[in-house]
N, C-alpha and C positions, 0 to 999 in steps of 0.2 A: 503494500500499499504506500502510495507517497504519501508527502508533507502534508499537504495542499486538501486529501482526502482524510485523514487525519484529522483535521483542522475541520472540517466541517464537519466529521461525525460528531467529535467532540462540541461541538458548538449545540447541534441537534440535539444530543443527551443531555444537555446545561438547559437547553431549553424548556423538551421534556419533563425534565423532575420537578425544576425551578414551576412547573404548570400542573404539575400530579401534587405536589406540598399545599399547592396556594388552595388547590383544588377541594383538599380532603381535609387539610385544616384549619385554614386564613378565612376562608366565607363560612361565615354564620348561615344554617337556613334563618330563611327570613318568616316574620309569621304573619301567617292567611288573614289575607282582610276579610271581616267578617261582618255583613251586608245584615243589617235591622230590617226583618221584614214583618208586617201583620200590621199589632195598633190598631186603635179605634180609628176610626173613621172621621170624627170630630176634628183629632190630630193633624187627618189628613187634609180637611177642610182647610184649616185655620193654615197651615202648611202652603195651599192653595189660594188663599186670601194674600197671606203676607207677600208670596213672590209674587202675585199681582198686582199689587201696592208697590213692592218698591220697583215694577217693570214700570206705571206708568208716571212714578217723579224720576223714575233715569233720566236721563236727557241722549243719552243716546239711539233710541227708540224714534224719536221725529224723524231725524235723518235719514235712517232705515225704512219707514215707514215711506217715508220719498223715495228712496229709490227704488222700493217692491213696486209702489205703484207706477214707476214710470215706465220702469222694465216691462211690467203689463199691458201697459197701454201701445195701442201702433205707433212704428215711427216715421216719421218722414221721410227721411234718407239712410241708407244703413252708415253708421259712421268706418266700418271697415272692410269698404267696396272704395276703390280709387279709378272707378272708369265711369263710364257714361252710361244708365242706370237709364234702358229700352227694353221696352217689351211686345212683344205680339198685339195686346189688348190697347195701345196708345196709337201702333204705325199698322196700320191692315199690308198685309204682302202683297205685294205689288199694283199698290194704286186701286185694290179691290177689289176686281176681278181675277181669279186665279186659284189657284189650290190652296189645302192648309196645305202649309208649308213650314216645320215648327223647326228650328236652328236651335238645339241644345247643348252642344257641346265642341269642344275643338284641342285636339292635342295636337300640336306641335312635337313632331319625330325628329326635328334635325333635319333629313333630306326631304322630307316630305309633310303633308298637312294631311289633317282626315276629320273630318265637319262628320258630325253627328246628326243627322236631320231624319225628323220622324223617326228616329230610335235606331235607325239603320247608318253606320258609318262608310263615306264616300270620300274617294280624294276628287283630284282638279280631274275633270274633263269625264268622268263618271257620269253616265244615265240615272236619274232620281225615279224607283217604282212608284212614279206617278201615272196617272192617264193624260196622254201627251209626251213633247218630245221634249222633255225638261234635262240641261245639261248643268253639271256645275263646274261654274266657270273660276270665281275668283274664292279663297276661302281668307277672313279674316276671324281676329280674337273675337272681335265684339258683333261681325256681320256673316254671310256670303251672300254672294251673287250668283243668280240660278238666271240660266237662259233661256228661253223660251222659243224656241226655233219653229215651231207652228205659227206666232204673232208677233217672229223678229224686235225680241224684247229684253232686256234686263230687267228682273226683280230681284232687290235688295231686301234680305230676311235679317232681321236684328237679332241678336243672339238674347234666347227665351232666359229670364233670371228666376230660377225659381227661390219662393217664398215660404218659411218657415214659420 
């Protein structure tokens, strides 16, 4: 055995010996905590009224209730979204006449882009699974452009934002 291996084994055995001594002799068993159960219902009612009164006197309850009320109300804007909020309800696809096209997702794979339209993935140049001659012309993170070859027009579809 080399000198280095002897030193490593000596340090390891010293650590094992120290932890064994510490575990057996120095660590005293802790007393279990005892929970008192039962009691009279009057005591419980008295305790609840005391807690209720102390909460009414507490100064932090008012701001907390304000925060809860604001969180539950409908928000005008999403504070975490840094883009343009556009939904299919606000702007009809293609100026009114046209199929129901819902652009709901976008994936940029570096080399190619994939758009999720009506639940199906499409790349640029793919024919949409709709009645008519609709082809995907352009994919952007906020919108897609679909070409209607029958009527020779471009339809801009904004990204539909899901609200929870």
